N, C-alpha and C positions, 0 to 999 in steps of 0.2 A: 765095654771093655770086651775084646773077643780073644777066651780063652787059648793060649798057647802064642801071642802075640809079644815081640821081645819088649822088653821092660822100657827102653829108649823110645821106640815108638809107641807106648802106652801114654806115656808122659808127656809125649809132644802131643798128642791128642787132646790129652785132658787141659793143656794150657792154651792150644787152640779155642779151644770147646769156653774157657773162660773170658778168654779173650773176647768172642764173639759174643758172650754174655753179659760182660761189660757194656759193649759198646750198642747193643740190643736195648739195654736196662737206660744208658744215656738218653738215647736218642726217644723214647717213651716216656722218659722222666722231662723232658723237654716241656715247658707250657707252650701251646699250638694259641695263637691269637688273633682276633680279625679284630682291627679297631679300625671304626667311622671316623674319619678328622670332617666334621659339617663347613670347616671354614667360616667366612662372615656369609653363613646364609640361616635363613626362616627367624621370623620374628618370637618372640615369647609363645605367644600362645600357637603358634606353627609347629616351634621347637617341641613342648610338652608336648603337644598332641600328636606327633611322629616319635617323641620317646614311649611313650604310654604304650603305642600299635607294635614298637619294637621289643618291648619288658612283655606284653602281652603274648606274642607270639613265642618266643623262647621258654616263659613259664609253661608252656603247652606244651613244645618240642623242644626241652633242652639240648644245646649243643652237644654232641657228641665229642668227647675228649678236647673239648676247644674254650676258651674264653671269648667272650664278646665285650667288647669297650665302645662306650659313646664317646668323644671328643668333642664339645660342644665350646659355643662362645661363652664369655664367660658370664651376661646373663642368665643362663640357661641352668648351670651350676645347682644353684639353691632347688628350683623345682624340680629337674630330671632326678636328683640324688632323693628325691622323695617317692617319686615313681618308681626309682628302680631297687628301693631298700630292700623288698621281699623278694628280687627278680635274680633271673641268672645273667645279668646285664650288668657290668663295671662301666664306670663315670672318669672322665678324663678332662682335662684342661687342652687348651690348644698352646698355651705359651704362660711365662710366670715371669713376674720382676726378674732384676738383679740384684735387688739389696731386700731385707727383710723388712724394714717398715721405713716411716719418715717423708719428708715432704719430697713424694716423689710423685706427682698430680697425674693421674690417668694411668697408674701403673697397679697392676695386683699381685700381692706378694705369692710364695708358695705355701705358708702360712695360712691365706686369706683362704686360697682356693684347697687345703686340706680340712680348711671348716665347714664348710659345703659340703663334706661328704665325700669328694672326689679321693679316687685312690690313683690315679696318674696322670702328670699332665707332658705333653710333646714340649720337645726342647730342640732346636736347632733345624725346625723343618726348612727348606729349600726358600720358601718364600719369605719368613725370618731372615733368614742370610742374605739375600739378592735383594728383598725392597726396605729394608731395615737394619743393613749392614751388619748384622750380628755377627761375629767373629768368633774362632774356636776361645779364647780366652773369656771373652763374657760370656759364653753357651759353658761355659767347665764353671764359670761361678755360679749360673745357673742351677747347674745340674748337683753343685755340692747343695744349695741351698736348699732344693728341691727335696734331696735326700735325708738332709736335716729335720726336716717339715715334716718325714714321715709319707712322704709320696714315691710313688714307682715311676722312672723317667724313660719316656721313649724316646730316646736319642737318634735325631737324625743324621743321615751322613750321604755322600753323593756327589757326582760331577757333572758340571755341563757337557752341552753337545762340543764345544771346540777342546774342552778335554779329554772327552771320549776318542773325537777323532783323529786327535796328536797322539792316541795312545799312553795319557797321563794320567787314566782313571784310578789305578790302581795306588798311583802315588798320592793323588789327592786325596781321596777314603781313608790313607794311612795316616796321613798329615793329620786331617780331620778328627780319627780316633784318636792318635796318641796324643795331639794340643787338648783336646775336647772331653777327652773321657780319660787317658790311662794314666791320671793322676790320681786316680779312687783307691782305695783299696781293696783288696779281695772280697771284704765283707759288704762294703759299699755297692760292688760289682753285681750284687745277688739283686740290687733293686734296679738294675737296669733291664732294656728291652733296647736293643738296637736295629732301627729300620733305615735299610739299604732304598734311597730313592735315587734313581738313574735322572736328575731333573732334565734333560733333554726328552723323556718319557712320560712329563707331568704337564698335561692339558694340553698337551700337541698332538695327541692323536697316535703319538710313535708309542710303542711299549718292546723294553728289552724283551728279548727272545729268553723262554725258558734256561736253555743252555748260558747266556749271559748273566742271567740272576743267579745261576749256582755256580758259575765263574766266582761273581765279587761275594755272594753269601759264604762260601766256601773260604776265601781268601781273608775275610773277615774275622772269620772262624779262627782260622791259623794264626791270625794277628792277637788275639784274645788266648790262644794256647801257649804265644813263646811269651806273650806280660805275665798271665795268670795261671798259665797249667791247663794241664788235660782237662780236670772235671770241671774247671767252670767253664771253657770251650766248647765240651760235651753239654752241658746245662744251659746256656743262656741263647735266649731266644730272639733270632734274628728275623724281619718281619720285610717282606718286598710291598716297597710305595712307586709306581709307576705305572698309571692306565691300567689296573689291575679291573677287571670288569667277568661277569658270568662268563663269557667265552672261554677267557682263556685261563680263568681263576686254578681249574681241578690242573690244567699240565703244568702251572708255574709252581702250586704247591706239592706237585706230586716228587719235585727236586728234593733231594737227601735233604738239604743244610738252607731250606727256604721252610720256615714253621709258622708262616700266616703274612697276612697283610696288613699294614697301611692304608686306607680306601680314601678316597677324596670322593669326586662326584659320585659315584656309585652307591655310594654312604648314605647320600641325598633320597634314593628311590628305594622304598622298602621291599619290594618285590629283587631287585641287583641285591642290595645288600645280604639279604636272608639267602639269597642263591649262593653270593662268596663264601660266605659261611658253612652253608652246606656243602662245599666243596673243599672247603677244608677238613 
């Protein structure tokens, strides 16, 4: 406070200070995450060996202020859980069934995933939406089951190339979130991480620019704010998932609404995955 400064001015400065302090507090409270999605890669022996190498690295050099997650095929979950127990790396699955139990041959329920020691599950990945025709209503059902089973959900959303080129990308993502996610309560939303995937940038060699990523992440945070309020919006983690690699990770992660990445191909190479984590 400056001596002799008008009382009204002092009050305004104080309010500005409190606002800035609140915004910074929320930003730094947001969990920063890099999640590696192995997809359908590595047999059991290869997967366990790879997980052990990641665990050993981050046990010696813990990721500063961020969480690392390995999202593995179902067959790896139990074994990788044993490897990661004492370490700095969390475990997730790549999908779960839309039913809790019963005569559903070949399916794996959220409760089964939880029983392996996993903490996360990816729901609504673009490959599930595209190849297995999973719609937002089904994904909402899976999300509720996962949360009720004690799992955190990485909920994916994003537009295809034609939708981006037609200028419909914001409309598409809004619909996916409203139909697939926004039926949850405020308390349930605390178990959600949102991952934005520009589908046109997955496995194509194309990448959204940092500004395109920021635009969509900011838009998504705004949608959460409209539905659940300012506090929820500021605290929810929003990841970028679209050909993120060591060469572009730092620039993408520097954007204020990008809280990390959901990493595909680069998560299968130890050096690349570590470099992305360290970029965050």
